[in-house]
C-alpha positions, 0 to 999 in steps of 0.5 A: 500500500503506498499510502502506508509506505509514505507514512512509514517513510514520514515516521522514519524521519523522526528517528533522523531528527533525533540522530537515531540509528534504527535499522529494525522495521526501517528503510535504512536507505531512506533514512540515509538519503538527503531527503530524509536529512533535509525534512529532519532539518525542518522538524527538529523542534518536533516533539514526537513522531506523530508531530513529524508526520503532520508536519510532513503531510501538511508541507510535502506534496506526494504524487503517484507517478502514472505509467500511462503516456499520451492518449492513454497509450501504455506502449512507451514511446520510442525515439531513433531506437531509443527505448524510454521504458523504466 
């Protein structure tokens, strides 16, 4: 579930703000990312993980990227033999 994964990441920012090296039930790669570090810088005055999540929900826009292309065609475009599929 994407919504739960985003909430989990927002919760992990709490550990980053406190300088905790928690690897149990966390995404260590996310916690070490520059994004997590940046967000943690905005949440240094937060008193709980719930407060961090509230700040993130209020200030971070999360969008799900669609794999659809122009005209509803799901076939990836090609140009001069290049495949843009990801």
